[in-house]
C-alpha positions as CSV (number, residue, x, y, z in Angstrom):
1,X,23.2,-61.0,45.3
2,X,26.6,-62.3,47.0
3,X,27.2,-63.4,50.3
4,X,28.0,-60.8,52.8
5,X,31.4,-60.6,53.3
6,X,31.0,-61.6,57.1
7,X,29.7,-64.8,56.0
8,X,32.4,-66.4,53.3
9,X,34.4,-69.3,54.9
10,X,32.0,-70.4,57.3
11,X,33.2,-74.3,57.7
12,X,31.0,-76.7,58.6
13,X,29.5,-77.6,61.9
14,X,29.7,-73.9,62.6
15,X,27.9,-71.8,64.1
16,X,26.4,-68.8,62.1
17,X,28.8,-65.6,62.9
18,X,26.4,-62.6,64.1
19,X,26.4,-59.0,62.2
20,X,29.5,-56.3,62.2
21,X,28.8,-54.8,65.9
22,X,26.0,-56.9,66.9
23,X,27.3,-58.2,70.4
24,X,26.9,-56.1,73.0
25,X,29.2,-55.8,76.4
26,X,25.9,-55.2,78.9
27,X,23.8,-58.7,79.4
28,X,20.5,-56.8,80.5
29,X,18.3,-55.4,77.6
30,X,17.9,-51.4,78.2
31,X,14.5,-51.1,79.8
32,X,12.0,-49.4,78.5
33,X,10.3,-45.7,78.3
34,X,9.1,-44.5,82.0
35,X,11.0,-47.5,83.1
36,X,9.1,-50.7,81.7
37,X,10.6,-53.8,80.7
38,X,11.0,-55.4,77.4
39,X,7.9,-57.4,77.7
40,X,6.0,-53.9,78.4
41,X,4.6,-52.2,75.2
42,X,3.5,-48.5,74.7
43,X,1.2,-48.7,71.8
44,X,-1.7,-46.6,72.7
45,X,-4.7,-48.1,73.8
46,X,-2.6,-51.3,74.8
47,X,-3.7,-53.8,77.6
48,X,-0.9,-54.4,79.3
49,X,-1.4,-55.8,82.4
50,X,0.2,-57.6,85.4
51,X,1.8,-60.3,86.3
52,X,-0.7,-61.8,88.5
53,X,-3.3,-59.7,86.8
54,X,-4.4,-62.4,83.8
55,X,-4.9,-60.3,81.4
56,X,-9.2,-60.8,80.2
57,X,-10.3,-62.3,76.7
58,X,-11.9,-60.1,75.2
59,X,-14.8,-60.5,72.5
60,X,-14.3,-61.7,69.3
61,X,-15.5,-58.2,67.9
62,X,-14.0,-55.1,67.9
63,X,-10.7,-55.2,69.4
64,X,-10.1,-59.3,69.1
65,X,-7.7,-61.3,71.7
66,X,-4.5,-62.0,69.3
67,X,-4.8,-59.0,67.1
68,X,-2.5,-56.2,68.8
69,X,-1.6,-55.3,72.2
70,X,-4.6,-53.4,72.0
71,X,-6.6,-57.1,72.0
72,X,-5.7,-59.8,73.2
73,X,-3.4,-62.5,70.9
74,X,-1.9,-58.8,69.4
75,X,0.9,-58.5,67.4
76,X,-0.1,-59.9,64.2
77,X,2.9,-61.4,61.9
78,X,2.6,-61.1,57.9
79,X,1.6,-64.9,56.5
80,X,0.7,-63.6,52.7
81,X,4.2,-64.2,50.5
82,X,6.0,-67.2,52.7
83,X,9.5,-67.8,52.2
84,X,10.6,-66.7,49.1
85,X,13.9,-68.3,50.1
86,X,17.8,-69.1,49.2
87,X,19.5,-71.8,48.5
88,X,21.8,-72.1,51.8
89,X,24.8,-70.6,51.4
90,X,26.6,-72.3,54.3
91,X,25.9,-75.0,56.4
92,X,24.6,-74.8,60.4
93,X,24.7,-76.5,63.2
94,X,22.9,-79.7,62.4
95,X,20.0,-80.8,64.6
96,X,20.2,-84.6,65.6
97,X,16.2,-86.5,66.2
98,X,14.5,-86.7,68.9
99,X,13.7,-90.6,70.2
100,X,11.3,-92.1,68.6
101,X,11.9,-90.6,65.6
102,X,12.2,-92.4,62.3
103,X,16.1,-91.5,60.2
104,X,13.7,-89.7,57.3
105,X,10.7,-89.5,59.4
106,X,8.9,-86.2,57.6
107,X,6.0,-84.1,58.9
108,X,3.1,-82.2,57.0
109,X,4.1,-78.6,58.4
110,X,1.5,-78.1,61.9
111,X,0.7,-82.0,62.0
112,X,1.6,-84.1,65.0
113,X,4.3,-85.9,63.7
114,X,7.7,-87.8,65.0
115,X,10.5,-84.8,64.6
116,X,12.3,-85.4,61.4
117,X,16.3,-86.7,60.7
118,X,19.2,-84.4,61.6
119,X,19.4,-82.7,58.1
120,X,17.0,-83.9,56.8
121,X,15.2,-80.3,55.5
122,X,12.1,-80.1,53.8
123,X,12.6,-77.3,51.0
124,X,9.8,-74.7,49.5
125,X,9.3,-75.1,45.6
126,X,12.2,-74.8,43.7
127,X,14.3,-76.2,46.1
128,X,14.6,-72.9,48.4
129,X,14.4,-72.9,52.2
130,X,10.4,-71.9,53.6
131,X,10.8,-68.6,55.5
132,X,7.8,-67.6,57.1
133,X,7.6,-63.3,57.3
134,X,5.3,-61.4,59.5
135,X,4.8,-59.3,63.1
136,X,4.0,-59.5,66.6
137,X,0.2,-59.4,66.4
138,X,-1.7,-57.4,63.6
139,X,-4.0,-55.2,65.2
140,X,-2.0,-51.8,66.2
141,X,-4.0,-48.2,66.5
142,X,-0.6,-46.6,65.4
143,X,-1.0,-48.8,61.5
144,X,-3.2,-46.5,60.7
145,X,-1.3,-46.9,56.6
146,X,-0.8,-49.9,56.8
147,X,-4.7,-50.5,57.0
148,X,-6.0,-47.9,55.4
149,X,-9.2,-47.7,54.8
150,X,-10.2,-51.6,56.5
151,X,-12.0,-51.5,59.2
152,X,-11.3,-53.5,63.1
153,X,-12.6,-56.8,62.2
154,X,-10.8,-57.2,59.1
155,X,-7.3,-56.5,59.8
156,X,-7.0,-59.6,60.1
157,X,-7.6,-60.5,56.8
158,X,-6.0,-57.6,55.2
159,X,-3.0,-58.3,56.9
160,X,-3.2,-62.5,55.9
161,X,-2.9,-61.4,53.0
162,X,0.3,-59.5,52.8
163,X,1.9,-61.9,55.1
164,X,1.7,-65.7,56.2
165,X,2.6,-65.9,59.1
166,X,1.6,-64.1,62.8
167,X,2.8,-63.8,66.0
168,X,0.0,-64.4,68.3
169,X,0.6,-62.3,72.1
170,X,-2.1,-62.3,73.7
171,X,-2.3,-65.6,75.2
172,X,1.3,-64.3,77.5
173,X,-1.4,-62.5,79.2
174,X,-4.5,-64.4,79.6
175,X,-6.2,-67.5,77.8
176,X,-8.2,-67.4,74.5
177,X,-11.4,-69.5,74.2
178,X,-12.0,-71.6,71.6
179,X,-14.6,-69.6,69.4
180,X,-12.5,-66.4,68.6
181,X,-9.3,-69.0,67.4
182,X,-12.2,-70.2,64.7
183,X,-12.8,-66.7,64.4
184,X,-9.5,-66.4,63.0
185,X,-8.8,-69.5,61.6
186,X,-11.4,-68.8,59.0
187,X,-10.1,-65.2,58.2
188,X,-6.7,-66.6,56.6
189,X,-6.3,-69.0,54.0
190,X,-5.2,-72.3,54.6
191,X,-1.5,-71.6,54.2
192,X,-0.9,-69.1,56.7
193,X,0.4,-69.9,60.9
194,X,0.2,-68.9,64.2
195,X,2.4,-68.8,66.6
196,X,1.6,-68.5,70.0
197,X,3.7,-67.6,72.7
198,X,3.1,-69.2,75.9
199,X,1.5,-67.5,78.6
200,X,3.7,-65.6,81.8
201,X,2.2,-68.1,84.5
202,X,5.2,-70.4,82.4
203,X,7.6,-68.2,81.8
204,X,7.6,-65.1,84.3
205,X,6.2,-66.5,86.8
206,X,6.7,-70.6,87.6
207,X,10.1,-69.5,85.6
208,X,10.5,-72.7,83.8
209,X,9.5,-74.7,87.1
210,X,6.9,-77.1,88.2
211,X,4.3,-76.2,84.9
212,X,2.9,-79.3,84.6
213,X,-0.9,-77.9,85.4
214,X,-0.2,-74.3,83.3
215,X,1.8,-76.0,80.4
216,X,-1.4,-77.7,79.9
217,X,-4.0,-75.5,80.3
218,X,-2.0,-74.0,77.1
219,X,-1.3,-76.6,75.2
220,X,-5.1,-77.7,75.4
221,X,-5.8,-73.9,74.2
222,X,-3.5,-74.2,71.0
223,X,-5.4,-77.7,70.2
224,X,-8.1,-74.9,68.5
225,X,-5.2,-73.6,66.1
226,X,-4.9,-77.5,64.5
227,X,-2.8,-77.0,61.3
228,X,-2.5,-73.4,61.0
229,X,-0.4,-73.9,64.3
230,X,3.4,-72.8,63.6
231,X,5.2,-72.7,66.7
232,X,5.0,-72.4,70.9
233,X,7.1,-69.6,72.1
234,X,8.1,-69.7,75.9
235,X,10.3,-65.9,76.6
236,X,12.3,-66.8,79.6
237,X,12.8,-63.8,81.4
238,X,15.9,-61.7,81.5
239,X,15.9,-61.9,85.5
240,X,16.5,-65.5,85.2
241,X,19.6,-66.7,84.6
242,X,21.2,-69.4,83.1
243,X,20.3,-72.8,85.3
244,X,20.8,-75.9,82.8
245,X,19.4,-78.1,85.1
246,X,16.3,-75.9,85.8
247,X,16.4,-76.1,81.5
248,X,16.3,-79.9,81.2
249,X,13.6,-80.7,82.9
250,X,11.9,-78.4,80.9
251,X,12.4,-79.0,77.6
252,X,11.6,-82.8,79.8
253,X,8.2,-81.6,80.0
254,X,7.4,-80.1,76.3
255,X,5.3,-81.9,73.8
256,X,8.0,-83.6,71.3
257,X,4.7,-83.8,68.2
258,X,5.3,-79.5,68.4
259,X,7.6,-77.5,67.4
260,X,8.4,-75.4,70.2
261,X,11.4,-71.9,71.0
262,X,12.8,-70.4,73.9
263,X,13.5,-66.6,73.8
264,X,16.3,-65.9,75.7
265,X,16.7,-62.4,77.6
266,X,19.5,-62.8,79.7
267,X,22.9,-63.3,77.7
268,X,24.1,-66.2,80.1
269,X,21.8,-69.1,77.8
270,X,23.8,-68.1,75.3
271,X,26.6,-71.3,75.4
272,X,27.6,-74.9,74.8
273,X,25.7,-76.4,77.3
274,X,22.6,-75.3,76.4
275,X,22.5,-75.1,72.9
276,X,23.6,-79.4,73.6
277,X,20.2,-79.3,75.5
278,X,17.9,-77.1,73.2
279,X,19.2,-80.2,70.6
280,X,18.5,-83.2,72.9
281,X,15.3,-82.0,73.4
282,X,14.3,-80.8,69.1
283,X,13.7,-77.3,70.9
284,X,14.5,-74.0,68.9
285,X,16.8,-71.6,69.8
286,X,15.2,-68.1,68.7
287,X,17.6,-66.1,67.4
288,X,17.4,-62.2,68.0
289,X,17.8,-58.7,67.5
290,X,18.1,-57.2,70.4
291,X,20.2,-54.3,72.3
292,X,22.1,-56.0,73.7
293,X,21.4,-59.5,73.5
294,X,24.3,-61.5,72.4
295,X,22.9,-62.2,68.4
296,X,24.6,-65.8,67.6
297,X,22.3,-68.1,65.8
298,X,22.2,-71.8,66.3
299,X,20.4,-74.4,64.7
300,X,19.3,-76.9,67.9
301,X,16.1,-77.6,66.3
302,X,14.8,-78.9,62.1
303,X,13.4,-75.5,62.2
304,X,14.2,-71.8,63.1
305,X,12.7,-68.9,64.5
306,X,13.8,-65.2,64.9
307,X,12.3,-62.6,66.7
308,X,13.4,-58.9,64.9
309,X,12.6,-56.6,68.0
310,X,15.2,-53.7,67.5
311,X,18.7,-53.1,67.4
312,X,18.7,-49.5,68.8
313,X,15.8,-49.4,70.8
314,X,13.2,-52.3,71.7
315,X,10.0,-52.0,69.7
316,X,11.1,-49.0,68.5
317,X,13.5,-49.0,65.9
318,X,13.2,-49.2,62.2
319,X,16.0,-51.9,60.4
320,X,15.2,-50.5,56.1
321,X,16.7,-53.0,54.0
322,X,19.9,-51.7,54.4
323,X,19.9,-53.6,58.2
324,X,18.0,-56.1,56.8
325,X,19.7,-57.8,53.4
326,X,22.6,-58.8,55.7
327,X,20.0,-61.7,57.7
328,X,19.4,-63.0,54.1
329,X,22.3,-65.8,53.9
330,X,21.9,-65.8,58.2
331,X,18.1,-67.0,57.3
332,X,18.6,-69.3,54.1
333,X,21.2,-71.1,56.9
334,X,18.5,-72.5,59.9
335,X,16.7,-75.6,58.3
336,X,13.7,-74.6,57.5
337,X,10.4,-73.5,58.1
338,X,11.6,-70.5,59.3
339,X,9.6,-68.1,61.5
340,X,10.8,-64.2,61.4
341,X,8.2,-62.2,63.4
342,X,9.0,-59.0,63.1
343,X,8.7,-56.7,67.4
344,X,9.2,-53.2,66.2
345,X,5.4,-52.4,66.7
346,X,5.8,-48.9,67.4
347,X,4.5,-46.3,63.6
348,X,4.2,-49.1,62.2
349,X,7.6,-49.5,61.4
350,X,6.8,-53.4,62.3
351,X,4.7,-53.8,58.7
352,X,6.8,-52.0,56.4
353,X,10.5,-54.1,57.6
354,X,8.5,-57.3,57.4
355,X,7.1,-56.2,53.7
356,X,10.9,-54.7,52.7
357,X,12.5,-58.7,54.6
358,X,9.9,-60.4,51.8
359,X,10.6,-58.4,48.8
360,X,14.6,-58.7,49.5
361,X,14.0,-62.5,49.6
362,X,12.2,-62.3,46.6
363,X,14.8,-60.8,44.9
364,X,17.6,-62.8,46.5
365,X,15.6,-65.4,45.5
């Protein structure tokens, strides 16, 4: 497939251009039905929880944490078909080395090693970028078609036969014990990766400030994933506007041996000074596809991370092949590995769109 018209002629070092009609004028994400904010979920039976009321950790049996909105750890991601990527069609903003990382330092995926040098991207077989595609959670009651004939206990294993990564969101609401994490790891192949969303105490209650204790607890929890750990996602709430000093301090306490990602929900954060801070610390800017948020993608770390929430509605939008095809070149332009998660979980849209993207990557590669 040729390079989309909107991506032709991009100069080296320039940011990846937005897709047509992507930048909206309104800085605030549309609120969900019945006044629910973007962080809330509408799937039946989902344990939403309230700020200040940490979600109870669910037993590994039945609804398992890390699986879906109904269970902690929910919003599973596709794992299987690893990055069928394409040869980059245009350069992206280079990535700086973190202090302490010697030029050319390499690391195995998921291992605590120094950051790679700028531009030293690891490639999948045949020189293709490694693009992992999955979903934000893996167990939802309205995904019956995806899990037809599959028991609730076997959902993760089934999911991991199709995708090679998943984003665990239950950790945003409460803790997940090490036994549960071990059960998840035992249910998936070695190639599978879990990206994990940080607890809301860190991002929504403390708003990135004075987080040493809460961040330490979260980091201690994710150690149980071992080499199956993908990236750590920190979602910055929409009511926290740009604050460079706060951002600098927060990035300074993040672990340098882990892939850390910041997803902003207010448009004020999309600017060069913020990109510079993220680059200085090797923290990735989360690329987003969501209503009323900028769609600019910048490479600020030695890996890429993108969340697909929907374009017309949060979580309730179906992309389809036509809307996903232009994303191929954008994903290829990011340093690998690239993690792509579909968060449009309503009515099973997420796994369908994730499978469509995987097929497009295979076709394009």
